[in-house]
All heavy atoms as a GROMACS GRO file, in nm:
protein
  495
    1MET      N    1   0.084  -0.118   0.000
    1MET     CA    2   0.000   0.000   0.000
    1MET      C    3   0.089   0.125   0.000
    1MET      O    4   0.177   0.140   0.083
    1MET     CB    5  -0.088  -0.004   0.124
    1MET     CG    6  -0.183   0.109   0.132
    1MET     SD    7  -0.293   0.075   0.271
    1MET     CE    8  -0.393   0.215   0.261
    2ASN      N    9   0.066   0.211  -0.092
    2ASN     CA   10   0.148   0.330  -0.109
    2ASN      C   11   0.064   0.454  -0.074
    2ASN      O   12  -0.034   0.484  -0.139
    2ASN     CB   13   0.195   0.337  -0.255
    2ASN     CG   14   0.298   0.446  -0.273
    2ASN    OD1   15   0.339   0.510  -0.179
    2ASN    ND2   16   0.338   0.466  -0.397
    3ILE      N   17   0.107   0.523   0.034
    3ILE     CA   18   0.035   0.644   0.076
    3ILE      C   19   0.114   0.764   0.028
    3ILE      O   20   0.232   0.779   0.060
    3ILE     CB   21   0.019   0.646   0.229
    3ILE    CG1   22  -0.060   0.526   0.276
    3ILE    CG2   23  -0.047   0.775   0.274
    3ILE    CD1   24  -0.070   0.512   0.426
    4GLN      N   25   0.048   0.851  -0.046
    4GLN     CA   26   0.114   0.970  -0.097
    4GLN      C   27   0.049   1.094  -0.035
    4GLN      O   28  -0.072   1.099  -0.017
    4GLN     CB   29   0.102   0.978  -0.248
    4GLN     CG   30   0.175   0.868  -0.320
    4GLN     CD   31   0.161   0.882  -0.470
    4GLN    OE1   32   0.085   0.965  -0.518
    4GLN    NE2   33   0.233   0.798  -0.543
    5GLN      N   34   0.134   1.192  -0.006
    5GLN     CA   35   0.081   1.319   0.044
    5GLN      C   36   0.048   1.408  -0.075
    5GLN      O   37   0.126   1.421  -0.168
    5GLN     CB   38   0.184   1.389   0.131
    5GLN     CG   39   0.208   1.321   0.263
    5GLN     CD   40   0.310   1.398   0.346
    5GLN    OE1   41   0.400   1.459   0.292
    5GLN    NE2   42   0.294   1.392   0.477
    6GLU      N   43  -0.068   1.469  -0.067
    6GLU     CA   44  -0.108   1.555  -0.178
    6GLU      C   45  -0.032   1.687  -0.176
    6GLU      O   46   0.006   1.738  -0.279
    6GLU     CB   47  -0.257   1.581  -0.171
    6GLU     CG   48  -0.341   1.459  -0.199
    6GLU     CD   49  -0.489   1.491  -0.196
    6GLU    OE1   50  -0.524   1.610  -0.210
    6GLU    OE2   51  -0.569   1.399  -0.178
    7HIS      N   52  -0.014   1.744  -0.056
    7HIS     CA   53   0.046   1.876  -0.046
    7HIS      C   54   0.173   1.868   0.039
    7HIS      O   55   0.166   1.865   0.161
    7HIS     CB   56  -0.052   1.977   0.016
    7HIS     CG   57  -0.179   1.988  -0.060
    7HIS    ND1   58  -0.187   2.051  -0.183
    7HIS    CD2   59  -0.304   1.943  -0.034
    7HIS    CE1   60  -0.310   2.045  -0.227
    7HIS    NE2   61  -0.385   1.980  -0.139
    8LEU      N   62   0.285   1.866  -0.027
    8LEU     CA   63   0.412   1.867   0.045
    8LEU      C   64   0.452   2.012   0.071
    8LEU      O   65   0.424   2.101  -0.009
    8LEU     CB   66   0.520   1.798  -0.039
    8LEU     CG   67   0.501   1.648  -0.060
    8LEU    CD1   68   0.608   1.597  -0.155
    8LEU    CD2   69   0.508   1.575   0.071
    9PRO      N   70   0.518   2.037   0.185
    9PRO     CA   71   0.562   2.174   0.212
    9PRO      C   72   0.663   2.218   0.106
    9PRO      O   73   0.750   2.143   0.065
    9PRO     CB   74   0.627   2.167   0.350
    9PRO     CG   75   0.634   2.024   0.386
    9PRO     CD   76   0.553   1.945   0.290
   10GLN      N   77   0.647   2.339   0.059
   10GLN     CA   78   0.735   2.392  -0.044
   10GLN      C   79   0.856   2.460   0.019
   10GLN      O   80   0.844   2.525   0.122
   10GLN     CB   81   0.659   2.493  -0.129
   10GLN     CG   82   0.540   2.435  -0.202
   10GLN     CD   83   0.581   2.331  -0.303
   10GLN    OE1   84   0.677   2.351  -0.377
   10GLN    NE2   85   0.511   2.219  -0.307
   11ASP      N   86   0.970   2.444  -0.046
   11ASP     CA   87   1.089   2.515  -0.001
   11ASP      C   88   1.070   2.664  -0.029
   11ASP      O   89   1.021   2.702  -0.134
   11ASP     CB   90   1.214   2.466  -0.074
   11ASP     CG   91   1.257   2.329  -0.027
   11ASP    OD1   92   1.218   2.291   0.085
   11ASP    OD2   93   1.330   2.262  -0.101
   12ARG      N   94   1.111   2.743   0.067
   12ARG     CA   95   1.104   2.888   0.047
   12ARG      C   96   1.234   2.947   0.099
   12ARG      O   97   1.297   2.889   0.187
   12ARG     CB   98   0.986   2.950   0.120
   12ARG     CG   99   0.981   2.922   0.267
   12ARG     CD  100   0.855   2.983   0.330
   12ARG     NE  101   0.838   2.934   0.464
   12ARG     CZ  102   0.901   2.980   0.571
   12ARG    NH1  103   0.989   3.078   0.557
   12ARG    NH2  104   0.880   2.931   0.690
   13PRO      N  105   1.275   3.057   0.045
   13PRO     CA  106   1.400   3.118   0.092
   13PRO      C  107   1.386   3.164   0.238
   13PRO      O  108   1.277   3.198   0.283
   13PRO     CB  109   1.421   3.236  -0.002
   13PRO     CG  110   1.289   3.261  -0.065
   13PRO     CD  111   1.213   3.133  -0.062
   14ALA      N  112   1.497   3.164   0.307
   14ALA     CA  113   1.497   3.205   0.447
   14ALA      C  114   1.465   3.353   0.456
   14ALA      O  115   1.502   3.433   0.370
   14ALA     CB  116   1.634   3.178   0.509
   15SER      N  117   1.392   3.387   0.563
   15SER     CA  118   1.364   3.529   0.585
   15SER      C  119   1.492   3.598   0.629
   15SER      O  120   1.593   3.533   0.656
   15SER     CB  121   1.256   3.545   0.693
   15SER     OG  122   1.306   3.504   0.817
   16GLU      N  123   1.486   3.730   0.638
   16GLU     CA  124   1.606   3.805   0.678
   16GLU      C  125   1.650   3.763   0.818
   16GLU      O  126   1.768   3.750   0.845
   16GLU     CB  127   1.577   3.955   0.673
   16GLU     CG  128   1.698   4.040   0.705
   16GLU     CD  129   1.669   4.187   0.693
   16GLU    OE1  130   1.573   4.225   0.623
   16GLU    OE2  131   1.744   4.264   0.754
   17ARG      N  132   1.553   3.740   0.905
   17ARG     CA  133   1.585   3.700   1.042
   17ARG      C  134   1.644   3.559   1.046
   17ARG      O  135   1.734   3.531   1.124
   17ARG     CB  136   1.459   3.707   1.127
   17ARG     CG  137   1.484   3.680   1.271
   17ARG     CD  138   1.361   3.707   1.353
   17ARG     NE  139   1.393   3.695   1.493
   17ARG     CZ  140   1.311   3.720   1.591
   17ARG    NH1  141   1.190   3.759   1.563
   17ARG    NH2  142   1.348   3.705   1.714
   18GLU      N  143   1.593   3.470   0.965
   18GLU     CA  144   1.643   3.333   0.963
   18GLU      C  145   1.776   3.322   0.888
   18GLU      O  146   1.853   3.230   0.912
   18GLU     CB  147   1.542   3.240   0.895
   18GLU     CG  148   1.413   3.226   0.971
   18GLU     CD  149   1.304   3.159   0.888
   18GLU    OE1  150   1.317   3.153   0.764
   18GLU    OE2  151   1.207   3.112   0.948
   19GLY      N  152   1.802   3.413   0.798
   19GLY     CA  153   1.922   3.407   0.716
   19GLY      C  154   2.049   3.425   0.795
   19GLY      O  155   2.150   3.362   0.768
   20TYR      N  156   2.042   3.512   0.896
   20TYR     CA  157   2.159   3.536   0.980
   20TYR      C  158   2.134   3.465   1.112
   20TYR      O  159   2.024   3.468   1.166
   20TYR     CB  160   2.178   3.686   1.004
   20TYR     CG  161   2.197   3.762   0.876
   20TYR    CD1  162   2.094   3.839   0.822
   20TYR    CD2  163   2.317   3.757   0.807
   20TYR    CE1  164   2.112   3.907   0.703
   20TYR    CE2  165   2.335   3.826   0.689
   20TYR     CZ  166   2.232   3.900   0.637
   20TYR     OH  167   2.249   3.968   0.519
   21GLY      N  168   2.238   3.404   1.165
   21GLY     CA  169   2.220   3.326   1.286
   21GLY      C  170   2.190   3.410   1.409
   21GLY      O  171   2.117   3.368   1.498
   22PHE      N  172   2.241   3.532   1.415
   22PHE     CA  173   2.226   3.611   1.536
   22PHE      C  174   2.236   3.758   1.502
   22PHE      O  175   2.317   3.798   1.421
   22PHE     CB  176   2.337   3.574   1.635
   22PHE     CG  177   2.339   3.661   1.757
   22PHE    CD1  178   2.252   3.638   1.861
   22PHE    CD2  179   2.429   3.766   1.767
   22PHE    CE1  180   2.253   3.718   1.973
   22PHE    CE2  181   2.432   3.847   1.878
   22PHE     CZ  182   2.343   3.822   1.982
   23SER      N  183   2.151   3.835   1.564
   23SER     CA  184   2.166   3.980   1.556
   23SER      C  185   2.130   4.038   1.693
   23SER      O  186   2.038   3.989   1.759
   23SER     CB  187   2.077   4.039   1.447
   23SER     OG  188   1.956   4.082   1.497
   24PRO      N  189   2.202   4.138   1.737
   24PRO     CA  190   2.175   4.196   1.870
   24PRO      C  191   2.032   4.250   1.884
   24PRO      O  192   1.973   4.239   1.990
   24PRO     CB  193   2.277   4.309   1.881
   24PRO     CG  194   2.385   4.274   1.785
   24PRO     CD  195   2.319   4.198   1.675
   25VAL      N  196   1.977   4.304   1.778
   25VAL     CA  197   1.841   4.359   1.785
   25VAL      C  198   1.742   4.246   1.811
   25VAL      O  199   1.652   4.259   1.895
   25VAL     CB  200   1.808   4.435   1.656
   25VAL    CG1  201   1.662   4.478   1.655
   25VAL    CG2  202   1.900   4.553   1.639
   26ASP      N  203   1.756   4.135   1.740
   26ASP     CA  204   1.667   4.021   1.762
   26ASP      C  205   1.682   3.966   1.903
   26ASP      O  206   1.585   3.928   1.967
   26ASP     CB  207   1.695   3.910   1.660
   26ASP     CG  208   1.655   3.951   1.519
   26ASP    OD1  209   1.569   4.040   1.505
   26ASP    OD2  210   1.711   3.892   1.424
   27PHE      N  211   1.805   3.961   1.951
   27PHE     CA  212   1.830   3.913   2.087
   27PHE      C  213   1.758   4.001   2.188
   27PHE      O  214   1.693   3.951   2.280
   27PHE     CB  215   1.980   3.910   2.114
   27PHE     CG  216   2.014   3.869   2.254
   27PHE    CD1  217   2.012   3.734   2.290
   27PHE    CD2  218   2.047   3.963   2.350
   27PHE    CE1  219   2.042   3.696   2.419
   27PHE    CE2  220   2.077   3.926   2.479
   27PHE     CZ  221   2.075   3.791   2.513
   28LEU      N  222   1.769   4.133   2.172
   28LEU     CA  223   1.704   4.224   2.265
   28LEU      C  224   1.552   4.215   2.257
   28LEU      O  225   1.482   4.221   2.358
   28LEU     CB  226   1.749   4.368   2.240
   28LEU     CG  227   1.895   4.398   2.273
   28LEU    CD1  228   1.931   4.539   2.230
   28LEU    CD2  229   1.923   4.378   2.420
   29GLU      N  230   1.498   4.198   2.136
   29GLU     CA  231   1.354   4.186   2.120
   29GLU      C  232   1.301   4.059   2.186
   29GLU      O  233   1.194   4.061   2.246
   29GLU     CB  234   1.317   4.183   1.971
   29GLU     CG  235   1.327   4.316   1.903
   29GLU     CD  236   1.298   4.306   1.754
   29GLU    OE1  237   1.274   4.194   1.704
   29GLU    OE2  238   1.302   4.411   1.687
   30ASP      N  239   1.374   3.952   2.175
   30ASP     CA  240   1.327   3.824   2.228
   30ASP      C  241   1.350   3.810   2.378
   30ASP      O  242   1.276   3.737   2.445
   30ASP     CB  243   1.396   3.707   2.157
   30ASP     CG  244   1.357   3.697   2.011
   30ASP    OD1  245   1.252   3.755   1.974
   30ASP    OD2  246   1.430   3.632   1.935
   31ASN      N  247   1.452   3.875   2.434
   31ASN     CA  248   1.491   3.851   2.573
   31ASN      C  249   1.485   3.975   2.661
   31ASN      O  250   1.550   3.978   2.765
   31ASN     CB  251   1.633   3.794   2.575
   31ASN     CG  252   1.640   3.662   2.504
   31ASN    OD1  253   1.562   3.572   2.530
   31ASN    ND2  254   1.733   3.649   2.412
   32TRP      N  255   1.407   4.076   2.625
   32TRP     CA  256   1.408   4.200   2.702
   32TRP      C  257   1.357   4.179   2.844
   32TRP      O  258   1.404   4.244   2.936
   32TRP     CB  259   1.330   4.309   2.630
   32TRP     CG  260   1.182   4.285   2.625
   32TRP    CD1  261   1.113   4.219   2.528
   32TRP    CD2  262   1.086   4.327   2.721
   32TRP    NE1  263   0.980   4.216   2.558
   32TRP    CE2  264   0.960   4.282   2.677
   32TRP    CE3  265   1.094   4.397   2.840
   32TRP    CZ2  266   0.843   4.305   2.748
   32TRP    CZ3  267   0.978   4.420   2.912
   32TRP    CH2  268   0.853   4.375   2.865
   33VAL      N  269   1.264   4.087   2.864
   33VAL     CA  270   1.211   4.063   2.999
   33VAL      C  271   1.323   4.011   3.090
   33VAL      O  272   1.336   4.057   3.204
   33VAL     CB  273   1.094   3.963   2.994
   33VAL    CG1  274   1.048   3.927   3.134
   33VAL    CG2  275   0.979   4.019   2.913
   34TYR      N  276   1.403   3.919   3.041
   34TYR     CA  277   1.512   3.863   3.120
   34TYR      C  278   1.619   3.969   3.148
   34TYR      O  279   1.674   3.974   3.258
   34TYR     CB  280   1.574   3.742   3.050
   34TYR     CG  281   1.473   3.635   3.021
   34TYR    CD1  282   1.431   3.609   2.891
   34TYR    CD2  283   1.418   3.560   3.124
   34TYR    CE1  284   1.338   3.511   2.865
   34TYR    CE2  285   1.324   3.462   3.098
   34TYR     CZ  286   1.285   3.438   2.969
   34TYR     OH  287   1.192   3.341   2.944
   35LEU      N  288   1.647   4.052   3.050
   35LEU     CA  289   1.747   4.158   3.068
   35LEU      C  290   1.702   4.259   3.173
   35LEU      O  291   1.781   4.304   3.256
   35LEU     CB  292   1.777   4.226   2.936
   35LEU     CG  293   1.842   4.136   2.830
   35LEU    CD1  294   1.850   4.207   2.697
   35LEU    CD2  295   1.979   4.093   2.876
   36VAL      N  296   1.574   4.295   3.171
   36VAL     CA  297   1.520   4.386   3.273
   36VAL      C  298   1.530   4.322   3.411
   36VAL      O  299   1.567   4.387   3.509
   36VAL     CB  300   1.375   4.428   3.240
   36VAL    CG1  301   1.309   4.500   3.356
   36VAL    CG2  302   1.372   4.514   3.115
   37GLY      N  303   1.501   4.192   3.420
   37GLY     CA  304   1.513   4.121   3.547
   37GLY      C  305   1.656   4.121   3.599
   37GLY      O  306   1.679   4.142   3.719
   38ILE      N  307   1.751   4.099   3.512
   38ILE     CA  308   1.892   4.100   3.552
   38ILE      C  309   1.932   4.238   3.601
   38ILE      O  310   2.003   4.253   3.701
   38ILE     CB  311   1.982   4.053   3.434
   38ILE    CG1  312   1.961   3.904   3.410
   38ILE    CG2  313   2.128   4.084   3.461
   38ILE    CD1  314   2.022   3.853   3.282
   39ILE      N  315   1.886   4.343   3.532
   39ILE     CA  316   1.918   4.479   3.574
   39ILE      C  317   1.859   4.509   3.711
   39ILE      O  318   1.924   4.570   3.796
   39ILE     CB  319   1.870   4.580   3.468
   39ILE    CG1  320   1.956   4.567   3.342
   39ILE    CG2  321   1.870   4.722   3.521
   39ILE    CD1  322   1.904   4.644   3.223
   40ILE      N  323   1.737   4.463   3.737
   40ILE     CA  324   1.675   4.485   3.868
   40ILE      C  325   1.753   4.413   3.977
   40ILE      O  326   1.779   4.470   4.084
   40ILE     CB  327   1.527   4.441   3.865
   40ILE    CG1  328   1.447   4.539   3.779
   40ILE    CG2  329   1.469   4.433   4.006
   40ILE    CD1  330   1.305   4.494   3.752
   41VAL      N  331   1.791   4.289   3.953
   41VAL     CA  332   1.868   4.213   4.052
   41VAL      C  333   2.002   4.281   4.079
   41VAL      O  334   2.045   4.293   4.195
   41VAL     CB  335   1.888   4.066   4.005
   41VAL    CG1  336   1.991   3.994   4.090
   41VAL    CG2  337   1.756   3.993   4.008
   42LEU      N  338   2.070   4.328   3.975
   42LEU     CA  339   2.197   4.398   3.994
   42LEU      C  340   2.178   4.528   4.071
   42LEU      O  341   2.261   4.562   4.157
   42LEU     CB  342   2.263   4.426   3.859
   42LEU     CG  343   2.328   4.306   3.792
   42LEU    CD1  344   2.375   4.344   3.652
   42LEU    CD2  345   2.443   4.254   3.874
   43ALA      N  346   2.071   4.600   4.043
   43ALA     CA  347   2.045   4.726   4.115
   43ALA      C  348   2.022   4.697   4.263
   43ALA      O  349   2.076   4.769   4.350
   43ALA     CB  350   1.923   4.796   4.056
   44ILE      N  351   1.947   4.594   4.297
   44ILE     CA  352   1.925   4.557   4.437
   44ILE      C  353   2.057   4.518   4.503
   44ILE      O  354   2.086   4.558   4.616
   44ILE     CB  355   1.821   4.443   4.448
   44ILE    CG1  356   1.684   4.496   4.406
   44ILE    CG2  357   1.817   4.385   4.588
   44ILE    CD1  358   1.579   4.388   4.389
   45PHE      N  359   2.138   4.441   4.432
   45PHE     CA  360   2.268   4.398   4.487
   45PHE      C  361   2.358   4.518   4.517
   45PHE      O  362   2.414   4.528   4.626
   45PHE     CB  363   2.336   4.303   4.388
   45PHE     CG  364   2.478   4.272   4.425
   45PHE    CD1  365   2.505   4.183   4.528
   45PHE    CD2  366   2.584   4.332   4.359
   45PHE    CE1  367   2.636   4.154   4.563
   45PHE    CE2  368   2.715   4.304   4.393
   45PHE     CZ  369   2.741   4.214   4.496
   46PHE      N  370   2.370   4.609   4.420
   46PHE     CA  371   2.459   4.723   4.442
   46PHE      C  372   2.405   4.818   4.549
   46PHE      O  373   2.480   4.877   4.625
   46PHE     CB  374   2.487   4.797   4.311
   46PHE     CG  375   2.582   4.723   4.222
   46PHE    CD1  376   2.543   4.678   4.097
   46PHE    CD2  377   2.712   4.697   4.263
   46PHE    CE1  378   2.631   4.610   4.015
   46PHE    CE2  379   2.801   4.629   4.182
   46PHE     CZ  380   2.760   4.585   4.058
   47TYR      N  381   2.272   4.833   4.556
   47TYR     CA  382   2.215   4.917   4.661
   47TYR      C  383   2.240   4.855   4.798
   47TYR      O  384   2.276   4.926   4.893
   47TYR     CB  385   2.065   4.938   4.639
   47TYR     CG  386   2.003   5.014   4.754
   47TYR    CD1  387   2.022   5.151   4.765
   47TYR    CD2  388   1.930   4.948   4.851
   47TYR    CE1  389   1.968   5.222   4.870
   47TYR    CE2  390   1.876   5.019   4.958
   47TYR     CZ  391   1.895   5.155   4.967
   47TYR     OH  392   1.843   5.223   5.072
   48ALA      N  393   2.224   4.724   4.810
   48ALA     CA  394   2.248   4.657   4.938
   48ALA      C  395   2.395   4.669   4.978
   48ALA      O  396   2.426   4.689   5.096
   48ALA     CB  397   2.206   4.511   4.930
   49ARG      N  398   2.484   4.657   4.883
   49ARG     CA  399   2.626   4.671   4.912
   49ARG      C  400   2.659   4.813   4.958
   49ARG      O  401   2.733   4.832   5.055
   49ARG     CB  402   2.707   4.636   4.787
   49ARG     CG  403   2.854   4.613   4.815
   49ARG     CD  404   2.922   4.560   4.694
   49ARG     NE  405   2.959   4.673   4.608
   49ARG     CZ  406   3.042   4.664   4.506
   49ARG    NH1  407   3.093   4.548   4.474
   49ARG    NH2  408   3.071   4.770   4.435
   50TYR      N  409   2.599   4.911   4.893
   50TYR     CA  410   2.620   5.051   4.932
   50TYR      C  411   2.563   5.076   5.072
   50TYR      O  412   2.628   5.140   5.155
   50TYR     CB  413   2.552   5.141   4.829
   50TYR     CG  414   2.543   5.286   4.870
   50TYR    CD1  415   2.654   5.369   4.864
   50TYR    CD2  416   2.423   5.339   4.915
   50TYR    CE1  417   2.646   5.502   4.901
   50TYR    CE2  418   2.414   5.472   4.954
   50TYR     CZ  419   2.526   5.552   4.946
   50TYR     OH  420   2.518   5.683   4.984
   51ALA      N  421   2.443   5.027   5.098
   51ALA     CA  422   2.380   5.048   5.229
   51ALA      C  423   2.460   4.980   5.340
   51ALA      O  424   2.475   5.035   5.449
   51ALA     CB  425   2.236   4.997   5.226
   52ARG      N  426   2.512   4.862   5.312
   52ARG     CA  427   2.592   4.792   5.413
   52ARG      C  428   2.721   4.869   5.442
   52ARG      O  429   2.764   4.882   5.557
   52ARG     CB  430   2.626   4.652   5.364
   52ARG     CG  431   2.706   4.571   5.463
   52ARG     CD  432   2.726   4.430   5.414
   52ARG     NE  433   2.806   4.356   5.511
   52ARG     CZ  434   2.893   4.266   5.479
   52ARG    NH1  435   2.910   4.232   5.353
   52ARG    NH2  436   2.961   4.204   5.571
   53ARG      N  437   2.784   4.922   5.338
   53ARG     CA  438   2.907   5.000   5.356
   53ARG      C  439   2.879   5.126   5.440
   53ARG      O  440   2.955   5.161   5.530
   53ARG     CB  441   2.966   5.038   5.222
   53ARG     CG  442   3.101   5.109   5.234
   53ARG     CD  443   3.159   5.144   5.100
   53ARG     NE  444   3.180   5.024   5.020
   53ARG     CZ  445   3.166   5.020   4.885
   53ARG    NH1  446   3.134   5.130   4.821
   53ARG    NH2  447   3.186   4.909   4.821
   54LYS      N  448   2.767   5.194   5.410
   54LYS     CA  449   2.730   5.313   5.486
   54LYS      C  450   2.701   5.278   5.633
   54LYS      O  451   2.738   5.353   5.723
   54LYS     CB  452   2.607   5.380   5.425
   54LYS     CG  453   2.636   5.455   5.300
   54LYS     CD  454   2.730   5.570   5.329
   54LYS     CE  455   2.664   5.699   5.296
   54LYS     NZ  456   2.754   5.812   5.308
   55ARG      N  457   2.633   5.167   5.657
   55ARG     CA  458   2.598   5.125   5.792
   55ARG      C  459   2.723   5.089   5.872
   55ARG      O  460   2.732   5.117   5.991
   55ARG     CB  461   2.502   5.006   5.785
   55ARG     CG  462   2.441   4.968   5.918
   55ARG     CD  463   2.334   4.861   5.903
   55ARG     NE  464   2.384   4.743   5.834
   55ARG     CZ  465   2.335   4.697   5.719
   55ARG    NH1  466   2.240   4.760   5.658
   55ARG    NH2  467   2.386   4.588   5.665
   56ASN      N  468   2.823   5.029   5.808
   56ASN     CA  469   2.944   4.986   5.878
   56ASN      C  470   3.042   5.101   5.901
   56ASN      O  471   3.134   5.086   5.980
   56ASN     CB  472   3.014   4.874   5.800
   56ASN     CG  473   2.939   4.744   5.810
   56ASN    OD1  474   2.858   4.724   5.901
   56ASN    ND2  475   2.962   4.654   5.716
   57GLU      N  476   3.024   5.215   5.833
   57GLU     CA  477   3.113   5.329   5.854
   57GLU      C  478   3.088   5.397   5.988
   57GLU      O  479   3.175   5.463   6.040
   57GLU     CB  480   3.096   5.431   5.741
   57GLU     CG  481   3.161   5.392   5.614
   57GLU     CD  482   3.141   5.497   5.503
   57GLU    OE1  483   3.074   5.599   5.531
   57GLU    OE2  484   3.188   5.473   5.393
   58ARG      N  485   2.969   5.380   6.041
   58ARG     CA  486   2.938   5.448   6.167
   58ARG      C  487   3.012   5.395   6.284
   58ARG      O  488   3.055   5.297   6.309
   58ARG     CB  489   2.788   5.434   6.197
   58ARG     CG  490   2.704   5.506   6.096
   58ARG     CD  491   2.560   5.493   6.132
   58ARG     NE  492   2.479   5.519   6.015
   58ARG     CZ  493   2.351   5.497   6.012
   58ARG    NH1  494   2.289   5.448   6.116
   58ARG    NH2  495   2.283   5.525   5.905
   0.00000   0.00000   0.00000
């Protein structure tokens, strides 16, 4: 028994985004939530370090 598909997917050229493996703009568009989270964590860390230094100076 031979089963044939009527509609096979057609090859199409890669889009501009798919053509290049990586671009910084695409990275920022896809991962902005994670980058904002990292910035918030770093801000909390540096503020805590600053506050601890100020507290220990007394």
